[in-house]
LUMMITOR-295558 format. One line per 4 residues: their letters; for each residue x, y, z of N, C-alpha, C. Coordinates in Angstrom, 3 decimals, padded with zeros to 6 digits. Layout:
N
A	X/Y/Z/X/Y/Z/X/Y/Z; ...
***
This chain:
97
XXXX	137.959/123.140/184.498/137.330/122.839/183.167/136.586/121.554/183.424; 136.602/120.812/184.288/135.447/119.861/184.824/134.265/120.403/185.029; 134.315/121.472/185.653/132.822/121.942/185.881/131.984/122.500/184.519; 132.898/122.972/183.798/132.437/123.379/182.534/131.722/122.331/181.819
XXXX	132.517/121.133/181.793/132.035/119.931/181.024/130.551/119.545/181.638; 130.848/119.473/182.856/129.643/118.928/183.786/128.417/120.025/183.553; 128.454/121.147/183.644/127.635/121.785/183.345/126.692/121.680/181.947; 127.666/121.403/181.016/127.201/121.111/179.779/126.277/120.090/179.635
XXXX	126.883/118.793/180.214/126.179/117.615/180.427/124.783/117.892/181.251; 124.850/118.499/181.847/123.639/118.842/182.826/122.654/119.486/182.030; 123.064/120.739/181.402/122.285/121.324/180.575/121.469/120.232/179.356; 122.274/119.398/178.998/122.006/118.494/177.849/120.829/117.547/178.572
XXXX	121.071/117.273/179.730/119.974/116.333/180.246/118.860/116.992/180.659; 118.900/118.339/180.948/117.552/119.074/180.832/116.935/119.328/179.558; 117.609/119.465/178.670/117.198/119.540/177.484/116.195/117.937/177.072; 117.008/117.134/177.457/116.364/115.880/177.328/115.020/115.638/177.941
XXXX	115.312/115.895/179.113/113.865/116.226/180.023/112.712/116.802/179.247; 113.012/118.161/178.732/112.155/119.017/177.945/111.519/118.374/176.757; 112.708/117.651/175.984/112.272/117.072/174.633/111.219/115.791/174.980; 111.538/115.056/176.363/110.451/114.067/176.827/109.182/114.602/177.196
XXXX	108.973/115.580/177.649/107.811/116.264/178.176/107.009/116.903/176.776; 107.733/117.251/175.689/107.078/117.696/174.896/106.951/116.915/173.539; 107.301/115.695/173.797/107.265/114.754/172.602/106.301/113.677/172.943; 105.173/113.911/173.446/104.114/112.941/174.130/103.271/112.485/172.831
XXXX	103.642/113.010/171.427/102.693/112.309/170.601/103.266/111.083/170.031; 104.551/110.434/169.968/104.940/109.807/169.193/105.747/108.893/170.407; 105.515/107.367/170.559/106.338/106.601/171.536/107.797/106.738/171.103; 108.246/106.220/169.884/109.528/106.633/169.535/110.336/107.485/169.942
XXXX	109.562/108.877/169.651/110.503/109.995/170.234/110.642/109.955/171.554; 109.513/109.515/172.430/110.058/109.408/173.916/110.654/108.592/174.358; 111.052/107.132/173.624/112.194/106.465/173.712/113.261/106.723/173.409; 113.566/107.882/172.407/114.889/108.579/171.987/115.142/109.691/173.210
XXXX	114.490/110.158/173.292/114.436/111.290/174.389/114.879/110.917/175.932; 114.444/109.375/176.130/114.954/108.798/177.406/116.577/108.229/176.960; 116.608/107.558/176.015/118.187/106.914/175.671/118.797/108.428/175.734; 118.550/109.439/175.118/119.513/110.727/175.502/119.631/110.935/176.760
XXXX	118.635/111.068/177.578/119.147/111.295/178.855/119.850/110.595/179.878; 119.667/109.048/179.212/120.389/108.034/179.906/121.976/108.350/179.605; 122.218/108.628/178.135/123.491/108.826/177.859/124.211/110.280/178.239; 123.229/111.195/178.610/123.853/112.128/179.570/124.494/111.873/181.053
XXXX	123.309/110.990/181.557/123.776/110.589/182.811/125.011/109.711/182.928; 125.249/109.090/181.980/126.378/108.027/181.827/127.723/108.921/181.712; 127.831/110.018/180.919/128.784/111.024/180.781/129.301/111.406/181.957; 128.039/112.107/182.751/128.375/112.589/184.188/128.692/111.739/184.903
XXXX	128.304/110.272/184.968/128.810/109.548/186.040/130.246/109.080/185.554; 130.681/108.723/184.006/131.890/108.878/183.761/132.990/109.749/184.384; 132.644/110.973/184.112/133.407/111.849/184.621/133.793/111.960/186.105; 132.461/111.671/186.941/132.534/111.690/188.231/133.375/110.623/188.915
XXXX	133.290/109.198/187.934/134.180/108.330/188.671/135.735/108.734/188.126; 136.327/109.453/187.042/136.879/109.659/187.015/137.592/110.639/187.789; 137.286/111.961/188.184/137.701/112.571/189.076/138.088/112.291/190.086; 137.362/111.392/190.891/137.831/110.908/192.181/138.384/109.468/192.163
XXXX	138.969/108.968/190.799/139.557/107.691/190.749/139.152/106.552/191.269; 137.736/106.326/190.936/137.283/105.169/191.153/137.353/104.129/189.856; 136.562/102.995/190.279/136.932/101.980/189.416/135.577/102.364/188.173; 136.009/101.748/187.323/134.783/102.062/186.271/133.853/100.764/186.017
XXXX	133.833/099.938/187.123/132.600/098.804/186.838/131.473/099.460/187.040; 131.107/100.232/187.932/129.674/100.632/187.912/129.000/101.344/186.662; 130.206/102.316/185.882/129.830/102.381/184.624/129.324/101.425/183.612; 130.171/100.194/183.565/129.768/099.324/182.813/128.702/098.607/183.247
XXXX	128.066/098.484/184.549/126.714/098.067/184.863/125.832/099.072/184.426; 125.959/100.284/184.555/125.039/101.331/184.205/124.808/101.027/182.494; 125.634/101.002/182.059/125.613/100.549/180.394/124.752/099.469/180.099; 125.062/098.511/180.783/124.161/097.097/180.706/122.484/097.360/180.819
XXXX	122.590/097.961/181.946/121.106/098.104/182.489/120.568/099.334/181.501; 121.188/100.117/181.040/120.432/101.072/179.804/120.156/100.485/178.615; 120.938/099.391/178.210/120.848/098.792/177.094/119.663/097.969/177.258; 119.629/097.181/178.201/118.519/096.590/178.684/117.137/097.192/178.686
XXXX	117.213/098.401/179.080/115.792/099.104/179.274/115.285/099.894/177.624; 116.819/100.104/176.893/116.490/100.409/175.520/116.112/099.367/174.745; 116.235/098.167/174.747/115.870/097.105/174.323/114.424/096.499/174.571; 113.694/096.524/176.060/112.767/096.601/176.383/111.571/097.480/176.131
XXXX	112.251/098.774/175.678/111.241/099.724/175.434/110.984/099.744/173.738; 111.994/099.372/172.766/112.000/098.892/171.752/111.005/097.816/171.261; 111.007/096.567/172.126/110.203/095.600/171.963/108.855/095.830/172.343; 108.750/096.750/173.362/107.372/097.001/173.511/106.560/097.714/172.489
XXXX	107.501/098.753/171.917/106.921/099.689/171.026/106.573/098.798/169.473; 107.455/097.855/169.493/107.039/096.941/168.297/105.799/096.244/168.450; 105.523/095.574/169.593/104.160/095.172/169.722/103.161/096.004/169.560; 103.223/096.948/170.119/102.164/098.013/170.103/101.917/098.527/168.911
XXXX	102.913/098.439/168.165/102.768/098.960/166.303/102.038/097.848/165.601; 102.666/096.653/165.922/101.956/095.311/165.642/100.390/095.051/165.766; 100.068/095.471/167.116/098.671/095.466/167.284/098.077/096.273/167.123; 098.236/097.854/167.356/097.504/098.893/166.922/097.608/099.462/165.655
XXXX	098.844/099.295/164.592/099.187/099.892/163.776/099.971/101.273/163.585; 100.230/101.616/164.692/100.924/102.908/164.942/101.588/103.338/165.929; 102.454/104.208/166.299/102.890/104.422/167.346/102.621/105.845/167.985; 101.420/106.197/167.630/100.803/107.281/168.189/100.389/107.068/170.056
XXXX	100.967/107.696/170.882/100.564/107.266/172.139/099.386/107.564/172.586; 098.662/108.515/172.022/097.496/108.585/172.733/096.343/107.748/172.250; 096.592/106.885/171.238/095.561/106.148/170.201/095.566/104.643/171.121; 096.605/104.706/171.998/096.642/103.114/172.865/095.427/103.418/174.288
XXXX	094.754/102.190/174.107/094.103/102.361/175.297/094.486/100.758/176.114; 095.168/101.501/177.279/095.823/100.180/177.890/094.842/099.449/178.771; 093.683/100.041/178.866/092.651/098.979/179.452/092.395/097.677/178.601; 092.545/097.957/177.333/092.273/096.835/176.607/093.231/095.969/176.122
X	094.685/096.139/176.594/095.900/095.504/176.290/095.887/094.344/177.262
***
């Protein structure tokens, strides 16, 4: 039963990678697909730690760092929208920022 759930979440992680690759037009879509991949990795990590009866402290640290990563991405997106007016990824010239 555990391998079926792990397989499902690995497939979901793969779909997250595909959506990240093919949603390169908007920055918000890229951030959402990154958060989807982090959520899939968290669920895989949680099942792995439960299967081997390890402590759940590492999953707490993983969630804290993933929330910090999400907040940092959203703050960068808000800054870029305020400075450029949209969230199209190809309209940003990183040489001028």
